[in-house]
C-alpha positions in Angstrom: -126.8 46.0 71.6 -128.5 44.3 74.5 -131.2 42.9 72.2 -128.6 41.5 69.8 -126.7 39.8 72.7 -130.0 38.4 74.1 -131.1 37.1 70.7 -127.7 35.4 70.1 -127.7 33.8 73.5 -131.3 32.5 73.1 -130.5 31.2 69.6 -127.3 29.5 71.0 -129.2 27.8 73.8 -131.9 26.5 71.4 -129.2 25.1 69.1 -127.2 23.4 71.8 -130.2 21.9 73.6 -130.3 18.9 71.3 -126.6 18.0 71.4 -127.2 15.2 73.9 -129.6 13.5 71.5 -127.6 14.2 68.4 -124.5 12.6 69.9 -125.7 9.8 72.2 -123.2 7.9 74.4 -121.9 4.7 72.8 -120.3 2.0 74.8 -116.6 1.9 74.1 -114.6 -1.4 73.9 -113.8 -2.7 77.4 -110.1 -2.3 77.6 -109.0 -0.6 80.9 -109.3 -1.4 84.5 -110.8 1.0 87.0 -108.2 3.0 89.0 -108.7 1.1 92.3 -108.2 -2.3 90.6 -105.3 -1.1 88.5 -103.5 0.3 91.5 -103.8 -3.1 93.4 -103.0 -5.4 90.5 -99.6 -7.0 90.6 -99.3 -7.1 86.9 -98.6 -3.9 85.0 -100.9 -2.7 82.2 -104.6 -2.9 81.8 -104.8 -6.3 80.2 -102.1 -8.8 81.1 -101.2 -11.6 78.8 -99.9 -15.2 79.4 -96.1 -15.5 79.5 -94.3 -17.7 77.0 -92.7 -19.7 79.9 -94.7 -22.0 82.1 -97.1 -20.1 84.3 -96.4 -19.9 88.1 -99.0 -19.4 90.7 -97.9 -15.9 91.5 -98.1 -15.0 87.8 -101.6 -16.5 87.5 -102.8 -14.5 90.4 -101.3 -11.3 89.0 -103.0 -11.9 85.6 -106.3 -12.7 87.2 -106.2 -9.5 89.3 -105.6 -7.5 86.2 -108.0 -9.2 83.8 -110.8 -11.0 85.6 -114.2 -9.5 84.5 -115.9 -10.0 87.9 -113.1 -8.1 89.6 -113.1 -5.3 87.0 -116.9 -5.0 87.3 -116.6 -4.7 91.1 -114.0 -2.0 90.6 -116.3 0.0 88.4 -119.0 -0.4 91.0 -116.7 1.3 93.4 -116.2 4.1 90.9 -119.9 4.5 90.5 -120.4 4.6 94.3 -117.8 7.3 94.6 -119.5 9.3 91.9 -122.8 9.0 93.8 -121.0 10.3 96.9 -119.8 13.3 94.9 -123.3 13.9 93.6 -124.6 13.9 97.2 -121.9 16.4 98.3 -123.1 18.8 95.5 -126.0 19.6 97.8 -123.7 21.8 99.9 -122.8 24.0 97.0 -124.7 26.8 95.3 -126.4 26.1 92.0 -126.3 28.4 89.0 -128.5 27.9 85.9 -129.8 29.7 82.9 -133.5 29.6 81.8 -134.9 30.9 78.5 -138.5 30.9 77.3 -140.9 32.1 74.7 -144.5 32.7 75.4 -147.4 33.7 73.1 -150.4 35.2 75.1 -154.0 35.4 73.9 -154.1 38.9 75.2 -151.4 41.4 75.3 -149.4 41.2 78.5 -147.1 43.7 80.1 -143.5 43.1 79.3 -142.4 43.7 82.9 -144.5 44.5 86.0 -145.3 48.2 86.7 -142.7 50.1 88.6 -143.2 53.1 90.9 -146.0 55.3 89.7 -148.6 53.8 87.3 -147.3 53.8 83.8 -148.4 52.6 80.5 -145.5 50.2 80.0 -144.9 47.9 77.1 -147.4 45.2 76.1 -147.1 42.3 73.6 -148.6 39.0 72.6 -145.1 37.4 72.2 -142.5 37.7 75.0 -139.0 36.3 75.0 -137.3 35.9 78.4 -134.0 34.8 79.8 -132.9 34.4 83.5 -129.7 33.6 85.3 -130.8 31.9 88.6 -128.5 31.5 91.7 -129.5 29.3 94.6 -127.5 29.0 97.9 -128.6 26.4 100.4 -128.7 27.6 104.0 -130.7 25.1 106.0 -132.1 21.7 105.0 -132.7 20.0 108.4 -129.5 17.9 108.0 -130.8 16.0 104.9 -127.8 16.9 102.8 -125.3 16.1 105.5 -127.0 12.7 106.1 -127.2 12.0 102.4 -123.5 12.7 102.0 -122.6 10.5 105.0 -124.8 7.6 103.6 -123.3 7.8 100.1 -119.7 7.9 101.5 -120.4 4.9 103.7 -121.8 3.0 100.7 -118.7 3.9 98.7 -116.6 2.4 101.4 -118.9 -0.7 101.5 -118.3 -1.1 97.7 -114.6 -1.1 98.4 -115.1 -3.9 100.9 -117.1 -5.7 98.3 -114.3 -5.4 95.9 -111.8 -6.7 98.5 -114.0 -9.7 99.1 -114.3 -10.3 95.3 -110.5 -10.3 95.2 -110.3 -12.8 98.0 -112.8 -15.1 96.3 -110.9 -14.8 93.0 -107.6 -15.7 94.6 -109.2 -18.8 96.0 -110.7 -19.8 92.7 -107.4 -19.3 90.9 -105.5 -21.3 93.5 -108.1 -24.1 93.5 -108.0 -24.3 89.7 -104.2 -24.2 89.7 -103.9 -27.0 92.3 -106.5 -29.0 90.5 -104.4 -28.9 87.3 -101.2 -29.8 89.2 -103.0 -32.7 90.8 -104.5 -33.9 87.5 -101.1 -33.7 85.9 -99.8 -35.9 88.8 -102.6 -38.4 88.2 -101.7 -38.5 84.5 -98.0 -39.0 85.2 -98.9 -41.9 87.6 -101.1 -43.5 85.0 -98.5 -43.1 82.3 -95.8 -44.6 84.6 -98.1 -47.5 85.3 -98.8 -48.0 81.6 -95.0 -48.0 80.9 -94.5 -50.7 83.5 -97.3 -52.8 82.1 -95.8 -52.5 78.6 -92.5 -53.7 79.9 -94.3 -56.5 81.7 -96.1 -57.4 78.5 -92.8 -57.7 76.7 -91.4 -60.0 79.3 -94.6 -62.1 79.3 -94.4 -62.5 75.5 -90.8 -63.7 75.9 -92.0 -66.2 78.5 -94.8 -67.3 76.2 -92.3 -68.0 73.4 -90.2 -69.9 75.9 -93.4 -71.8 76.9 -93.0 -70.6 80.5 -96.2 -68.5 80.5 -99.7 -69.0 79.2 -101.3 -66.8 76.5 -104.0 -65.8 78.9 -101.4 -63.9 80.9 -100.9 -61.7 77.8 -104.6 -61.2 77.5 -104.9 -60.1 81.1 -102.1 -57.6 80.6 -103.8 -56.2 77.5 -107.0 -55.8 79.4 -105.2 -53.8 82.1 -103.6 -51.7 79.4 -107.0 -50.9 77.8 -108.3 -49.9 81.3 -105.3 -47.5 81.8 -105.8 -46.1 78.3 -109.4 -45.4 79.1 -108.4 -43.8 82.4 -105.9 -41.6 80.6 -108.5 -40.4 78.2 -110.8 -39.4 81.1 -107.9 -37.8 83.1 -106.7 -35.7 80.1 -110.3 -34.6 79.5 -110.6 -33.5 83.1 -107.2 -31.7 82.8 -108.5 -29.8 79.7 -111.6 -28.7 81.6 -109.5 -27.4 84.6 -107.3 -25.5 82.1 -110.4 -23.9 80.5 -111.6 -22.9 83.9 -108.3 -21.3 84.8 -108.2 -19.5 81.5 -111.6 -18.1 82.2 -110.6 -16.9 85.7 -107.5 -15.3 84.2 -109.7 -13.4 81.7 -107.8 -14.9 78.8 -109.7 -14.8 75.5 -107.7 -17.5 73.7 -109.3 -20.5 75.5 -107.7 -22.9 73.0 -104.2 -22.4 74.3 -103.0 -25.0 76.7 -101.7 -23.7 80.0 -98.3 -25.0 80.9 -97.9 -24.6 84.7 -94.8 -24.5 86.9 -95.2 -25.5 90.5 -95.3 -28.4 93.0 -97.7 -29.6 95.6 -95.6 -29.4 98.7 -97.2 -30.1 102.1 -99.3 -27.2 103.4 -98.5 -25.6 106.8 -100.5 -26.3 109.9 -103.4 -24.0 110.7 -103.3 -21.8 113.8 -105.6 -22.2 116.8 -109.3 -22.2 115.9 -110.2 -19.4 118.4 -107.4 -17.2 117.1 -108.4 -17.8 113.6 -112.1 -17.0 114.3 -111.2 -13.7 116.0 -109.0 -12.8 113.0 -111.7 -13.8 110.6 -114.4 -11.6 112.3 -112.0 -8.7 112.1 -110.6 -9.3 108.6 -113.6 -10.5 106.6 -114.4 -7.8 104.1 -118.0 -9.0 103.7 -118.6 -8.4 107.4 -117.1 -4.9 107.2 -119.2 -4.2 104.1 -122.4 -5.1 105.9 -121.5 -2.9 108.9 -120.9 0.0 106.6 -124.3 -0.6 104.9 -126.0 -0.6 108.3 -124.4 2.8 109.1 -125.5 4.1 105.7 -129.0 2.9 106.2 -129.1 4.7 109.6 -128.1 7.9 107.7 -131.0 7.2 105.2 -133.4 7.3 108.1 -132.0 10.7 109.1 -132.5 11.9 105.5 -136.2 11.1 105.7 -136.5 12.6 109.2 -135.1 15.8 107.9 -138.3 16.3 105.8 -140.1 17.5 109.0 -137.8 20.5 109.1 -138.0 23.7 107.0 -135.7 24.3 104.0 -134.2 27.7 103.8 -132.2 29.0 100.8 -131.0 32.2 99.3 -132.1 32.9 95.7 -131.4 35.5 93.1 -132.3 36.0 89.5 -131.5 38.4 86.7 -132.7 38.4 83.1 -134.0 40.4 80.2 -137.4 40.5 78.6 -137.9 41.1 74.9 -141.2 41.7 73.1 -142.0 40.9 69.4 -142.1 44.7 68.8 -138.5 45.1 70.1 -139.3 46.5 73.5 -136.6 45.5 76.0 -136.3 45.6 79.8 -134.5 43.9 82.7 -135.8 42.0 85.7 -134.0 40.7 88.8 -134.3 40.0 92.5 -132.5 38.6 95.5 -134.0 37.1 98.7 -134.5 34.3 101.1 -136.9 31.4 100.5 -138.4 29.2 103.2 -140.3 26.0 102.6 -142.1 24.4 105.6 -143.8 21.0 105.2 -147.2 20.9 107.0 -149.0 17.8 105.8 -148.0 15.1 103.3 -150.7 12.5 103.7 -148.7 10.6 106.3 -146.1 9.6 103.7 -143.1 10.8 105.7 -143.8 8.7 108.8 -144.5 5.7 106.5 -141.1 6.2 104.7 -139.4 6.5 108.1 -140.9 3.2 109.1 -139.8 1.7 105.8 -136.2 2.8 106.3 -136.2 1.6 109.9 -137.4 -1.8 108.8 -134.6 -2.0 106.2 -132.2 -1.1 109.0 -133.4 -3.9 111.2 -133.2 -6.3 108.2 -129.6 -5.4 107.7 -128.8 -6.0 111.3 -130.4 -9.4 111.1 -128.3 -10.1 108.0 -125.2 -9.2 110.0 -126.0 -11.7 112.7 -126.6 -14.4 110.1 -123.4 -13.5 108.4 -121.4 -13.9 111.6 -122.9 -17.3 112.2 -122.1 -18.2 108.6 -118.5 -17.2 109.0 -118.2 -19.4 112.1 -119.7 -22.3 110.2 -117.5 -21.7 107.1 -114.4 -21.5 109.3 -115.2 -24.7 111.2 -116.0 -26.5 108.0 -112.7 -25.4 106.4 -110.8 -26.5 109.4 -112.4 -29.9 109.5 -111.8 -30.4 105.7 -108.2 -29.3 106.1 -107.5 -31.7 109.0 -109.2 -34.5 107.1 -107.1 -33.8 104.0 -103.9 -33.9 106.1 -104.9 -37.2 107.7 -105.8 -38.6 104.2 -102.5 -37.5 102.8 -100.6 -39.2 105.7 -102.5 -42.4 105.1 -101.9 -42.4 101.3 -98.2 -41.9 101.8 -98.0 -45.1 103.8 -100.1 -47.0 101.3 -97.8 -46.0 98.4 -94.8 -47.4 100.3 -96.6 -50.6 101.0 -97.9 -50.9 97.4 -94.4 -50.4 96.1 -93.1 -53.2 98.3 -95.9 -55.5 97.4 -95.2 -55.0 93.7 -91.5 -55.7 94.2 -92.3 -59.0 96.0 -94.8 -60.0 93.3 -92.3 -59.4 90.6 -89.6 -61.4 92.4 -92.0 -64.3 93.0 -93.1 -64.3 89.4 -89.5 -64.3 88.2 -88.7 -67.3 90.4 -91.9 -69.1 89.3 -93.6 -68.9 92.7 -96.2 -66.3 91.6 -98.5 -65.7 88.7 -98.8 -62.8 86.3 -102.1 -61.8 87.8 -100.3 -61.3 91.1 -98.1 -58.7 89.4 -101.0 -57.1 87.7 -102.9 -56.8 90.9 -99.9 -55.3 92.7 -99.4 -52.9 89.8 -103.1 -51.8 90.0 -102.8 -51.4 93.7 -99.8 -49.1 93.3 -101.6 -47.0 90.7 -104.6 -46.7 92.9 -102.4 -45.6 95.9 -100.6 -43.0 93.7 -103.9 -41.8 92.4 -105.3 -41.3 96.0 -102.0 -39.6 97.0 -102.2 -37.1 94.2 -105.8 -36.3 94.8 -105.2 -36.0 98.6 -102.3 -33.6 98.0 -104.3 -31.4 95.6 -107.2 -31.5 98.1 -104.9 -30.4 100.9 -103.8 -27.3 99.1 -107.3 -26.5 98.0 -108.7 -26.8 101.5 -105.8 -24.6 102.8 -106.8 -22.0 100.3 -110.4 -22.4 101.4 -109.3 -21.9 105.0 -107.6 -18.6 103.9 -110.8 -17.5 102.2 -112.9 -18.3 105.3 -110.5 -16.4 107.5 -110.5 -13.3 105.3 -107.2 -13.9 103.7 -105.4 -15.1 106.9 -104.4 -18.6 107.9 
């Protein structure tokens, strides 16, 4: 009966050993978000779609947080880091495995070692064996504990990397959203100016028929209309590029669909004090927290290598049958304690410790560089924000003055005290002022979003 069970078990192991090759892993279609990303996304479902109504900024952010490939990839990196942490923690647990073998010997070998008094025993050229092996770790010099701590720290660092990726994605979406709103405002200003020029052209043609204006005035207006038409073509092309960028950030496959947005560029709030913002940034920046965790993990890696100087103690036990080609059968098994003590490894261990120490110092230098970079980014964002606010205030005044100048030029032309070129110049000045205002307003919101990014999501 034992022989039949052993033969069946050995046959089953041999048959199952090739399953991994017979059924290789095939990449499935990418359709779901990792758990950490899905739990933090504002939009329900693994793949959010565009709404039928005009898209609001909050909806755009929710769709991007659900669909963006960079964010999803960072989320799966977190899952991989967590899996590595679970792999490291497996070193604390016992291991159980089955080994089976067949050996053909040139000379007949004893089936099992002699037991007690000398005996003839069973001999065979062909021996089948199977063992169940149990190992229980007892002492490893702290290598397992350090490896677990390092992997858990790296998993937390991956979570911080995911958080920073989210912050950067939010900035990119806001920047693209504001750019589209600003471009739409530019197009509206150009279309409004074109409409005013068309009306002025109609009045000029009436004056030409009444012989109160020269034909050159009509030519001048037509030249200005051609310039505005050219500008509209460029502005609409730029708008389409911004829409394609936003579609990419949202993870939308149908890039041919135009994005209808709903929102306005209202004045952005004033930033807080620079020192308060810097202190908040150093505390809130996820990339700084990530690097600190990587430094702690690297310190644990040093401990893992240092543990190689210590002995490794484990309990081990085996049990398994032996079967000869002639049908002889017997059992073997033992239980005991194993100790492995390193004595000399060609100086590789101290060299590896020096390597890990050097990596630790490199990470510490990177942390100092990152803190300096955060200060520089924050100062740059504050300067750009204040510059954008001043530019917006200046363009608001220029619009009011350009509108008044256009009104005066039209009145003078109607009374015969001005020329058509004066009206065209005033119309062009108003369009330029409106263009600068729209660009300044969009830039103000973009720089405010950049300030939030530099401050770690705070402003």
